[in-house]
N, CA, C, O and the ligand as a Tripos MOL2 file, in Angstrom:
@<TRIPOS>MOLECULE
protein
  265   263    67     0     0
PROTEIN
NO_CHARGES

@<TRIPOS>ATOM
      1 N           0.9330   -1.2250    0.0340 N.3       1 MET1
      2 CA          0.0600   -0.0800    0.0390 C.3       1 MET1
      3 C           0.9250    1.2480    0.0210 C.2       1 MET1
      4 O           1.9260    1.3720    0.7250 O.2       1 MET1
      5 N           0.4630    2.2330   -0.8390 N.am      2 LYS2
      6 CA          1.2780    3.4630   -0.9560 C.3       2 LYS2
      7 C           1.2620    4.1680    0.4790 C.2       2 LYS2
      8 O           0.2170    4.1620    1.1290 O.2       2 LYS2
      9 N           2.3460    4.7360    0.9410 N.am      3 SER3
     10 CA          2.2620    5.3750    2.1430 C.3       3 SER3
     11 C           1.7040    6.8110    2.0320 C.2       3 SER3
     12 O           1.8620    7.4900    1.0180 O.2       3 SER3
     13 N           1.0730    7.2170    3.0760 N.am      4 LYS4
     14 CA          0.4470    8.5580    3.1460 C.3       4 LYS4
     15 C           1.0910    9.4120    4.1130 C.2       4 LYS4
     16 O           1.5670    8.9880    5.1670 O.2       4 LYS4
     17 N           1.1030   10.6690    3.7330 N.am      5 THR5
     18 CA          1.7720   11.6200    4.6700 C.3       5 THR5
     19 C           0.8040   12.7830    4.9610 C.2       5 THR5
     20 O          -0.0500   13.0100    4.1040 O.2       5 THR5
     21 N           0.8360   13.5210    6.0330 N.am      6 CYS6
     22 CA         -0.0840   14.5900    6.3360 C.3       6 CYS6
     23 C           0.2330   15.7270    5.4560 C.2       6 CYS6
     24 O           1.3870   16.1350    5.3230 O.2       6 CYS6
     25 N          -0.8000   16.2520    4.8410 N.am      7 TYR7
     26 CA         -0.7510   17.4060    3.8270 C.3       7 TYR7
     27 C          -0.1420   18.5900    4.5350 C.2       7 TYR7
     28 O           0.6280   19.3330    3.9270 O.2       7 TYR7
     29 N          -0.4480   18.7860    5.7500 N.am      8 VAL8
     30 CA          0.0450   19.9890    6.5190 C.3       8 VAL8
     31 C           1.6490   19.7870    7.0720 C.2       8 VAL8
     32 O           2.5920   20.5090    6.7470 O.2       8 VAL8
     33 N           1.7020   18.7950    7.8530 N.am      9 CYS9
     34 CA          3.0120   18.6500    8.6150 C.3       9 CYS9
     35 C           3.8850   17.5900    8.1410 C.2       9 CYS9
     36 O           5.0080   17.4780    8.6320 O.2       9 CYS9
     37 N           3.4510   16.7510    7.1770 N.am     10 GLY10
     38 CA          4.3230   15.7910    6.5830 C.3      10 GLY10
     39 C           4.5680   14.5970    7.3770 C.2      10 GLY10
     40 O           5.4020   13.7860    6.9760 O.2      10 GLY10
     41 N           3.9090   14.3940    8.4960 N.am     11 LYS11
     42 CA          3.9620   13.1420    9.3860 C.3      11 LYS11
     43 C           3.4480   11.9790    8.5130 C.2      11 LYS11
     44 O           2.4920   12.1170    7.7500 O.2      11 LYS11
     45 N           4.1040   10.8700    8.6570 N.am     12 SER12
     46 CA          3.5060    9.7160    7.8940 C.3      12 SER12
     47 C           2.2340    9.2800    8.6120 C.2      12 SER12
     48 O           2.1440    9.3380    9.8380 O.2      12 SER12
     49 N           1.3120    8.8700    7.8690 N.am     13 ILE13
     50 CA         -0.0100    8.3040    8.4100 C.3      13 ILE13
     51 C          -0.0960    6.8520    8.0530 C.2      13 ILE13
     52 O          -0.1530    6.4950    6.8770 O.2      13 ILE13
     53 N          -0.1060    5.9520    9.1290 N.am     14 THR14
     54 CA         -0.1960    4.6760    8.9480 C.3      14 THR14
     55 C          -1.4260    3.9060    9.5030 C.2      14 THR14
     56 O          -1.8290    2.8340    9.0530 O.2      14 THR14
     57 N          -1.9390    4.5530   10.4800 N.am     15 ALA15
     58 CA         -3.0840    3.9040   11.2460 C.3      15 ALA15
     59 C          -4.3560    3.8560   10.4370 C.2      15 ALA15
     60 O          -4.8580    4.8590    9.9290 O.2      15 ALA15
     61 N          -4.8500    2.6390   10.3420 N.am     16 LYS16
     62 CA         -6.0820    2.4990    9.6160 C.3      16 LYS16
     63 C          -7.1900    3.4750   10.0030 C.2      16 LYS16
     64 O          -7.8910    4.0940    9.2030 O.2      16 LYS16
     65 N          -7.2540    3.5300   11.2890 N.am     17 ASN17
     66 CA         -8.3100    4.6120   11.7950 C.3      17 ASN17
     67 C          -8.1220    6.0410   11.4150 C.2      17 ASN17
     68 O          -9.0420    6.8390   11.2360 O.2      17 ASN17
     69 N          -6.7310    6.3160   11.2970 N.am     18 GLU18
     70 CA         -6.4500    7.6680   10.9270 C.3      18 GLU18
     71 C          -6.8540    7.9930    9.4580 C.2      18 GLU18
     72 O          -7.4750    9.0110    9.1530 O.2      18 GLU18
     73 N          -6.4640    7.0780    8.6100 N.am     19 ILE19
     74 CA         -6.8760    7.1020    7.2010 C.3      19 ILE19
     75 C          -8.4060    7.1250    7.0710 C.2      19 ILE19
     76 O          -9.0010    7.9570    6.3860 O.2      19 ILE19
     77 N          -9.0070    6.1350    7.7890 N.am     20 GLY20
     78 CA        -10.4890    6.0080    7.7800 C.3      20 GLY20
     79 C         -11.2150    7.2880    8.1780 C.2      20 GLY20
     80 O         -12.2170    7.6760    7.5760 O.2      20 GLY20
     81 N         -10.7060    7.8970    9.1570 N.am     21 LEU21
     82 CA        -11.2520    9.1400    9.6680 C.3      21 LEU21
     83 C         -11.2360   10.3130    8.5660 C.2      21 LEU21
     84 O         -12.1900   11.0780    8.4220 O.2      21 LEU21
     85 N         -10.1000   10.3730    7.8310 N.am     22 ASN22
     86 CA         -9.9800   11.3310    6.8270 C.3      22 ASN22
     87 C         -10.9680   11.0810    5.7740 C.2      22 ASN22
     88 O         -11.5830   12.0350    5.2980 O.2      22 ASN22
     89 N         -11.1990    9.7530    5.3220 N.am     23 ARG23
     90 CA        -12.1530    9.3870    4.3170 C.3      23 ARG23
     91 C         -13.6220    9.6420    4.7120 C.2      23 ARG23
     92 O         -14.4900   10.0220    3.9270 O.2      23 ARG23
     93 N         -13.7960    9.3860    6.0300 N.am     24 LYS24
     94 CA        -15.1150    9.5620    6.4820 C.3      24 LYS24
     95 C         -15.6340   11.0660    6.6320 C.2      24 LYS24
     96 O         -16.7950   11.4220    6.4270 O.2      24 LYS24
     97 N         -14.6450   11.8330    7.0000 N.am     25 LEU25
     98 CA        -14.8770   13.2910    7.2650 C.3      25 LEU25
     99 C         -14.7860   14.1790    6.1580 C.2      25 LEU25
    100 O         -15.4960   15.1810    6.0720 O.2      25 LEU25
    101 N         -13.7920   13.7970    5.1590 N.am     26 LEU26
    102 CA        -13.5620   14.6300    4.0090 C.3      26 LEU26
    103 C         -13.9080   14.0620    2.7810 C.2      26 LEU26
    104 O         -13.8370   14.7850    1.7870 O.2      26 LEU26
    105 N         -14.3100   12.7690    2.6500 N.am     27 GLY27
    106 CA        -14.7340   12.1520    1.4690 C.3      27 GLY27
    107 C         -13.9150   11.0640    1.0890 C.2      27 GLY27
    108 O         -12.7300   11.0250    1.4230 O.2      27 GLY27
    109 N         -14.5310   10.0490    0.3200 N.am     28 ARG28
    110 CA        -13.8030    8.9080    0.0850 C.3      28 ARG28
    111 C         -12.6740    8.9890   -1.0270 C.2      28 ARG28
    112 O         -11.7330    8.2000   -1.1080 O.2      28 ARG28
    113 N         -12.8930    9.9820   -1.8070 N.am     29 ASN29
    114 CA        -11.8960   10.1590   -3.0200 C.3      29 ASN29
    115 C         -10.9460   11.2400   -2.8020 C.2      29 ASN29
    116 O         -10.4370   11.8350   -3.7520 O.2      29 ASN29
    117 N         -10.6580   11.5470   -1.4490 N.am     30 ILE30
    118 CA         -9.6990   12.6940   -1.3490 C.3      30 ILE30
    119 C          -8.3800   12.2140   -1.5190 C.2      30 ILE30
    120 O          -8.0420   11.0630   -1.2440 O.2      30 ILE30
    121 N          -7.5350   13.2040   -2.0310 N.am     31 ASN31
    122 CA         -5.9880   12.7700   -2.1970 C.3      31 ASN31
    123 C          -5.2260   13.5010   -1.1890 C.2      31 ASN31
    124 O          -4.0130   13.2900   -1.2060 O.2      31 ASN31
    125 N          -5.6990   14.3610   -0.2670 N.am     32 LYS32
    126 CA         -4.8800   15.0480    0.7610 C.3      32 LYS32
    127 C          -5.3680   14.3170    2.1400 C.2      32 LYS32
    128 O          -6.5520   14.1270    2.4190 O.2      32 LYS32
    129 N          -4.4170   13.9930    2.8370 N.am     33 PHE33
    130 CA         -4.7160   13.4480    4.1590 C.3      33 PHE33
    131 C          -4.0120   14.1680    5.2610 C.2      33 PHE33
    132 O          -2.8880   14.6490    5.1190 O.2      33 PHE33
    133 N          -4.7030   14.2260    6.3590 N.am     34 TYR34
    134 CA         -4.2740   14.9750    7.5270 C.3      34 TYR34
    135 C          -4.0160   13.9610    8.7850 C.2      34 TYR34
    136 O          -4.7700   13.0330    9.0750 O.2      34 TYR34
    137 N          -2.9270   14.2740    9.4150 N.am     35 CYS35
    138 CA         -2.7410   13.4930   10.7070 C.3      35 CYS35
    139 C          -3.8960   13.9380   11.7480 C.2      35 CYS35
    140 O          -4.5920   14.9320   11.5400 O.2      35 CYS35
    141 N          -4.0260   13.1730   12.8040 N.am     36 TYR36
    142 CA         -5.0730   13.5710   13.8370 C.3      36 TYR36
    143 C          -5.0090   14.9440   14.2660 C.2      36 TYR36
    144 O          -6.0320   15.6170   14.3880 O.2      36 TYR36
    145 N          -3.7280   15.4420   14.5280 N.am     37 GLN37
    146 CA         -3.5780   16.8130   15.0180 C.3      37 GLN37
    147 C          -4.0000   17.8000   14.0600 C.2      37 GLN37
    148 O          -4.7110   18.7410   14.4090 O.2      37 GLN37
    149 N          -3.5710   17.6320   12.7670 N.am     38 CYS38
    150 CA         -3.8350   18.6340   11.8120 C.3      38 CYS38
    151 C          -5.3820   18.5860   11.3720 C.2      38 CYS38
    152 O          -6.0250   19.5980   11.0950 O.2      38 CYS38
    153 N          -5.8880   17.2950   11.3460 N.am     39 LEU39
    154 CA         -7.2890   17.2070   11.0270 C.3      39 LEU39
    155 C          -8.1870   17.8880   12.1060 C.2      39 LEU39
    156 O          -9.2290   18.4770   11.8200 O.2      39 LEU39
    157 N          -7.6940   17.7570   13.3750 N.am     40 ALA40
    158 CA         -8.5450   18.4470   14.4320 C.3      40 ALA40
    159 C          -8.4570   19.9990   14.1790 C.2      40 ALA40
    160 O          -9.4590   20.7030   14.3100 O.2      40 ALA40
    161 N          -7.3150   20.4830   13.8370 N.am     41 GLU41
    162 CA         -7.1560   21.8270   13.6100 C.3      41 GLU41
    163 C          -8.0020   22.3250   12.4110 C.2      41 GLU41
    164 O          -8.6820   23.3500   12.4670 O.2      41 GLU41
    165 N          -7.9170   21.5980   11.4210 N.am     42 GLN42
    166 CA         -8.6720   21.7100   10.0990 C.3      42 GLN42
    167 C         -10.1010   21.9520   10.4690 C.2      42 GLN42
    168 O         -10.6920   22.9660   10.0980 O.2      42 GLN42
    169 N         -10.7150   20.9220   11.2770 N.am     43 LEU43
    170 CA        -12.1510   20.9750   11.5510 C.3      43 LEU43
    171 C         -12.4320   21.8380   12.6850 C.2      43 LEU43
    172 O         -13.5840   22.0420   13.0670 O.2      43 LEU43
    173 N         -11.3370   22.3850   13.2700 N.am     44 GLU44
    174 CA        -11.6270   23.2260   14.5470 C.3      44 GLU44
    175 C         -12.3550   22.4540   15.6610 C.2      44 GLU44
    176 O         -13.2870   22.9740   16.2750 O.2      44 GLU44
    177 N         -11.9360   21.2550   15.9040 N.am     45 ILE45
    178 CA        -12.4830   20.5430   17.0890 C.3      45 ILE45
    179 C         -11.2060   19.9010   17.9270 C.2      45 ILE45
    180 O         -10.0740   19.8840   17.4430 O.2      45 ILE45
    181 N         -11.4730   19.4510   19.0510 N.am     46 GLU46
    182 CA        -10.4360   18.8310   19.8590 C.3      46 GLU46
    183 C         -10.1380   17.4670   19.3760 C.2      46 GLU46
    184 O         -11.0470   16.8500   18.8210 O.2      46 GLU46
    185 N          -8.9510   16.9080   19.5220 N.am     47 ILE47
    186 CA         -8.4560   15.5370   19.2730 C.3      47 ILE47
    187 C          -9.3820   14.6110   19.9260 C.2      47 ILE47
    188 O          -9.7970   13.6410   19.2920 O.2      47 ILE47
    189 N          -9.7780   14.8390   21.2470 N.am     48 GLU48
    190 CA        -10.7380   13.9220   21.9690 C.3      48 GLU48
    191 C         -12.0250   13.9110   21.1720 C.2      48 GLU48
    192 O         -12.7140   12.8960   21.2710 O.2      48 GLU48
    193 N         -12.4170   14.8250   20.4500 N.am     49 ALA49
    194 CA        -13.8470   14.7790   19.6940 C.3      49 ALA49
    195 C         -13.4950   13.9180   18.5500 C.2      49 ALA49
    196 O         -14.3530   13.1440   18.1260 O.2      49 ALA49
    197 N         -12.3330   13.9650   18.0050 N.am     50 LEU50
    198 CA        -12.1320   13.0850   16.8290 C.3      50 LEU50
    199 C         -12.0770   11.6610   17.3090 C.2      50 LEU50
    200 O         -12.6860   10.8100   16.6590 O.2      50 LEU50
    201 N         -11.4290   11.3350   18.3460 N.am     51 MET51
    202 CA        -11.3660   10.0220   18.9140 C.3      51 MET51
    203 C         -12.7540    9.4410   19.2640 C.2      51 MET51
    204 O         -13.0120    8.2400   19.1780 O.2      51 MET51
    205 N         -13.6720   10.4430   19.6870 N.am     52 ALA52
    206 CA        -14.9460   10.0460   19.9860 C.3      52 ALA52
    207 C         -15.8390    9.6370   18.6820 C.2      52 ALA52
    208 O         -16.7750    8.8380   18.6910 O.2      52 ALA52
    209 N         -15.3710   10.3160   17.6310 N.am     53 LYS53
    210 CA        -15.9350   10.0620   16.3510 C.3      53 LYS53
    211 C         -15.6070    8.7490   15.8230 C.2      53 LYS53
    212 O         -16.4520    8.0310   15.2890 O.2      53 LYS53
    213 N         -14.3640    8.4240   15.9700 N.am     54 ILE54
    214 CA        -13.9070    7.0850   15.5160 C.3      54 ILE54
    215 C         -14.7180    6.0000   16.2440 C.2      54 ILE54
    216 O         -15.1220    5.0160   15.6260 O.2      54 ILE54
    217 N         -14.9590    6.1750   17.5570 N.am     55 GLU55
    218 CA        -15.5980    5.1240   18.3440 C.3      55 GLU55
    219 C         -17.1450    5.1040   17.7910 C.2      55 GLU55
    220 O         -17.7520    4.0400   17.6680 O.2      55 GLU55
    221 N         -17.6500    6.2030   17.5110 N.am     56 GLU56
    222 CA        -19.0540    6.3330   16.9670 C.3      56 GLU56
    223 C         -19.1430    5.7000   15.5760 C.2      56 GLU56
    224 O         -20.1560    5.0490   15.3180 O.2      56 GLU56
    225 N         -18.2930    5.8120   14.7610 N.am     57 PHE57
    226 CA        -18.2390    5.1680   13.4210 C.3      57 PHE57
    227 C         -18.0290    3.7110   13.5500 C.2      57 PHE57
    228 O         -18.6780    2.9500   12.8320 O.2      57 PHE57
    229 N         -17.1920    3.2710   14.3900 N.am     58 LYS58
    230 CA        -16.9360    1.8870   14.6220 C.3      58 LYS58
    231 C         -18.2170    1.2850   15.1100 C.2      58 LYS58
    232 O         -18.6050    0.2350   14.5970 O.2      58 LYS58
    233 N         -18.8750    1.8390   16.0180 N.am     59 ASN59
    234 CA        -20.1280    1.3580   16.4850 C.3      59 ASN59
    235 C         -21.1900    1.2640   15.4900 C.2      59 ASN59
    236 O         -22.1130    0.4640   15.6460 O.2      59 ASN59
    237 N         -21.1130    2.0620   14.4380 N.am     60 GLN60
    238 CA        -22.1190    2.0500   13.3660 C.3      60 GLN60
    239 C         -21.6730    0.7820   12.3830 C.2      60 GLN60
    240 O         -22.4340    0.3700   11.5070 O.2      60 GLN60
    241 N         -20.4270    0.2400   12.6100 N.am     61 GLY61
    242 CA        -20.0780   -0.8890   11.7880 C.3      61 GLY61
    243 C         -19.3970   -0.4200   10.4640 C.2      61 GLY61
    244 O         -19.4060   -1.1080    9.4440 O.2      61 GLY61
    245 N         -18.8570    0.7020   10.5530 N.am     62 CYS62
    246 CA        -18.1720    1.2650    9.3990 C.3      62 CYS62
    247 C         -16.8720    0.5090    9.0460 C.2      62 CYS62
    248 O         -16.0330    0.3640    9.9350 O.2      62 CYS62
    249 N         -16.6840    0.0940    8.0050 N.am     63 THR63
    250 CA        -15.4460   -0.8000    7.5130 C.3      63 THR63
    251 C         -14.2580   -0.0950    7.4100 C.2      63 THR63
    252 O         -13.2260   -0.7610    7.3370 O.2      63 THR63
    253 N         -14.1760    1.3050    7.3860 N.am     64 LEU64
    254 CA        -13.0830    2.1200    7.3100 C.3      64 LEU64
    255 C         -12.1690    2.0140    8.5860 C.2      64 LEU64
    256 O         -10.9900    2.3690    8.5730 O.2      64 LEU64
    257 N         -12.8290    1.4800    9.7290 N.am     65 PHE65
    258 CA        -12.1130    1.4980   10.9770 C.3      65 PHE65
    259 C         -11.9270    0.0580   11.5080 C.2      65 PHE65
    260 O         -12.5980   -0.8800   11.0780 O.2      65 PHE65
    261 N         -10.9800   -0.0690   12.4680 N.am     66 GLU66
    262 CA        -10.6660   -1.3680   13.0190 C.3      66 GLU66
    263 C         -10.8400   -1.2940   14.4560 C.2      66 GLU66
    264 O         -10.6300   -2.2860   15.1550 O.2      66 GLU66
    265 ZN         -0.1890   16.8770   10.3460 Zn       67 ZN67
@<TRIPOS>BOND
     1     1     2 1
     2     2     3 1
     3     3     4 2
     4     3     5 am
     5     5     6 1
     6     6     7 1
     7     7     8 2
     8     7     9 am
     9     9    10 1
    10    10    11 1
    11    11    12 2
    12    11    13 am
    13    13    14 1
    14    14    15 1
    15    15    16 2
    16    15    17 am
    17    17    18 1
    18    18    19 1
    19    19    20 2
    20    19    21 am
    21    21    22 1
    22    22    23 1
    23    23    24 2
    24    23    25 am
    25    25    26 1
    26    26    27 1
    27    27    28 2
    28    27    29 am
    29    29    30 1
    30    30    31 1
    31    31    32 2
    32    31    33 am
    33    33    34 1
    34    34    35 1
    35    35    36 2
    36    35    37 am
    37    37    38 1
    38    38    39 1
    39    39    40 2
    40    39    41 am
    41    41    42 1
    42    42    43 1
    43    43    44 2
    44    43    45 am
    45    45    46 1
    46    46    47 1
    47    47    48 2
    48    47    49 am
    49    49    50 1
    50    50    51 1
    51    51    52 2
    52    51    53 am
    53    53    54 1
    54    54    55 1
    55    55    56 2
    56    55    57 am
    57    57    58 1
    58    58    59 1
    59    59    60 2
    60    59    61 am
    61    61    62 1
    62    62    63 1
    63    63    64 2
    64    63    65 am
    65    65    66 1
    66    66    67 1
    67    67    68 2
    68    67    69 am
    69    69    70 1
    70    70    71 1
    71    71    72 2
    72    71    73 am
    73    73    74 1
    74    74    75 1
    75    75    76 2
    76    75    77 am
    77    77    78 1
    78    78    79 1
    79    79    80 2
    80    79    81 am
    81    81    82 1
    82    82    83 1
    83    83    84 2
    84    83    85 am
    85    85    86 1
    86    86    87 1
    87    87    88 2
    88    87    89 am
    89    89    90 1
    90    90    91 1
    91    91    92 2
    92    91    93 am
    93    93    94 1
    94    94    95 1
    95    95    96 2
    96    95    97 am
    97    97    98 1
    98    98    99 1
    99    99   100 2
   100    99   101 am
   101   101   102 1
   102   102   103 1
   103   103   104 2
   104   103   105 am
   105   105   106 1
   106   106   107 1
   107   107   108 2
   108   107   109 am
   109   109   110 1
   110   110   111 1
   111   111   112 2
   112   111   113 am
   113   113   114 1
   114   114   115 1
   115   115   116 2
   116   115   117 am
   117   117   118 1
   118   118   119 1
   119   119   120 2
   120   119   121 am
   121   121   122 1
   122   122   123 1
   123   123   124 2
   124   123   125 am
   125   125   126 1
   126   126   127 1
   127   127   128 2
   128   127   129 am
   129   129   130 1
   130   130   131 1
   131   131   132 2
   132   131   133 am
   133   133   134 1
   134   134   135 1
   135   135   136 2
   136   135   137 am
   137   137   138 1
   138   138   139 1
   139   139   140 2
   140   139   141 am
   141   141   142 1
   142   142   143 1
   143   143   144 2
   144   143   145 am
   145   145   146 1
   146   146   147 1
   147   147   148 2
   148   147   149 am
   149   149   150 1
   150   150   151 1
   151   151   152 2
   152   151   153 am
   153   153   154 1
   154   154   155 1
   155   155   156 2
   156   155   157 am
   157   157   158 1
   158   158   159 1
   159   159   160 2
   160   159   161 am
   161   161   162 1
   162   162   163 1
   163   163   164 2
   164   163   165 am
   165   165   166 1
   166   166   167 1
   167   167   168 2
   168   167   169 am
   169   169   170 1
   170   170   171 1
   171   171   172 2
   172   171   173 am
   173   173   174 1
   174   174   175 1
   175   175   176 2
   176   175   177 am
   177   177   178 1
   178   178   179 1
   179   179   180 2
   180   179   181 am
   181   181   182 1
   182   182   183 1
   183   183   184 2
   184   183   185 am
   185   185   186 1
   186   186   187 1
   187   187   188 2
   188   187   189 am
   189   189   190 1
   190   190   191 1
   191   191   192 2
   192   191   193 am
   193   193   194 1
   194   194   195 1
   195   195   196 2
   196   195   197 am
   197   197   198 1
   198   198   199 1
   199   199   200 2
   200   199   201 am
   201   201   202 1
   202   202   203 1
   203   203   204 2
   204   203   205 am
   205   205   206 1
   206   206   207 1
   207   207   208 2
   208   207   209 am
   209   209   210 1
   210   210   211 1
   211   211   212 2
   212   211   213 am
   213   213   214 1
   214   214   215 1
   215   215   216 2
   216   215   217 am
   217   217   218 1
   218   218   219 1
   219   219   220 2
   220   219   221 am
   221   221   222 1
   222   222   223 1
   223   223   224 2
   224   223   225 am
   225   225   226 1
   226   226   227 1
   227   227   228 2
   228   227   229 am
   229   229   230 1
   230   230   231 1
   231   231   232 2
   232   231   233 am
   233   233   234 1
   234   234   235 1
   235   235   236 2
   236   235   237 am
   237   237   238 1
   238   238   239 1
   239   239   240 2
   240   239   241 am
   241   241   242 1
   242   242   243 1
   243   243   244 2
   244   243   245 am
   245   245   246 1
   246   246   247 1
   247   247   248 2
   248   247   249 am
   249   249   250 1
   250   250   251 1
   251   251   252 2
   252   251   253 am
   253   253   254 1
   254   254   255 1
   255   255   256 2
   256   255   257 am
   257   257   258 1
   258   258   259 1
   259   259   260 2
   260   259   261 am
   261   261   262 1
   262   262   263 1
   263   263   264 2
@<TRIPOS>SUBSTRUCTURE
     1 MET1         2 RESIDUE 1 A MET
     2 LYS2         6 RESIDUE 1 A LYS
     3 SER3        10 RESIDUE 1 A SER
     4 LYS4        14 RESIDUE 1 A LYS
     5 THR5        18 RESIDUE 1 A THR
     6 CYS6        22 RESIDUE 1 A CYS
     7 TYR7        26 RESIDUE 1 A TYR
     8 VAL8        30 RESIDUE 1 A VAL
     9 CYS9        34 RESIDUE 1 A CYS
    10 GLY10       38 RESIDUE 1 A GLY
    11 LYS11       42 RESIDUE 1 A LYS
    12 SER12       46 RESIDUE 1 A SER
    13 ILE13       50 RESIDUE 1 A ILE
    14 THR14       54 RESIDUE 1 A THR
    15 ALA15       58 RESIDUE 1 A ALA
    16 LYS16       62 RESIDUE 1 A LYS
    17 ASN17       66 RESIDUE 1 A ASN
    18 GLU18       70 RESIDUE 1 A GLU
    19 ILE19       74 RESIDUE 1 A ILE
    20 GLY20       78 RESIDUE 1 A GLY
    21 LEU21       82 RESIDUE 1 A LEU
    22 ASN22       86 RESIDUE 1 A ASN
    23 ARG23       90 RESIDUE 1 A ARG
    24 LYS24       94 RESIDUE 1 A LYS
    25 LEU25       98 RESIDUE 1 A LEU
    26 LEU26      102 RESIDUE 1 A LEU
    27 GLY27      106 RESIDUE 1 A GLY
    28 ARG28      110 RESIDUE 1 A ARG
    29 ASN29      114 RESIDUE 1 A ASN
    30 ILE30      118 RESIDUE 1 A ILE
    31 ASN31      122 RESIDUE 1 A ASN
    32 LYS32      126 RESIDUE 1 A LYS
    33 PHE33      130 RESIDUE 1 A PHE
    34 TYR34      134 RESIDUE 1 A TYR
    35 CYS35      138 RESIDUE 1 A CYS
    36 TYR36      142 RESIDUE 1 A TYR
    37 GLN37      146 RESIDUE 1 A GLN
    38 CYS38      150 RESIDUE 1 A CYS
    39 LEU39      154 RESIDUE 1 A LEU
    40 ALA40      158 RESIDUE 1 A ALA
    41 GLU41      162 RESIDUE 1 A GLU
    42 GLN42      166 RESIDUE 1 A GLN
    43 LEU43      170 RESIDUE 1 A LEU
    44 GLU44      174 RESIDUE 1 A GLU
    45 ILE45      178 RESIDUE 1 A ILE
    46 GLU46      182 RESIDUE 1 A GLU
    47 ILE47      186 RESIDUE 1 A ILE
    48 GLU48      190 RESIDUE 1 A GLU
    49 ALA49      194 RESIDUE 1 A ALA
    50 LEU50      198 RESIDUE 1 A LEU
    51 MET51      202 RESIDUE 1 A MET
    52 ALA52      206 RESIDUE 1 A ALA
    53 LYS53      210 RESIDUE 1 A LYS
    54 ILE54      214 RESIDUE 1 A ILE
    55 GLU55      218 RESIDUE 1 A GLU
    56 GLU56      222 RESIDUE 1 A GLU
    57 PHE57      226 RESIDUE 1 A PHE
    58 LYS58      230 RESIDUE 1 A LYS
    59 ASN59      234 RESIDUE 1 A ASN
    60 GLN60      238 RESIDUE 1 A GLN
    61 GLY61      242 RESIDUE 1 A GLY
    62 CYS62      246 RESIDUE 1 A CYS
    63 THR63      250 RESIDUE 1 A THR
    64 LEU64      254 RESIDUE 1 A LEU
    65 PHE65      258 RESIDUE 1 A PHE
    66 GLU66      262 RESIDUE 1 A GLU
    67 ZN67       265 GROUP 0 **** ****
């Protein structure tokens, strides 16, 4: 699998949940990815809120998350 890096800070993104969250929040066909930190800033929410969203999506049975 092609490695992804954060569009803003260049940090490599390897976690399935991190990639899944990008797709879920920004769209499935995006070509820019953000790490948790930069995604939270982008959306103007706390990282804790992002983590809560992951749990929420997992509970919905979304296959983008593990
Ligand atoms: Zn970043």
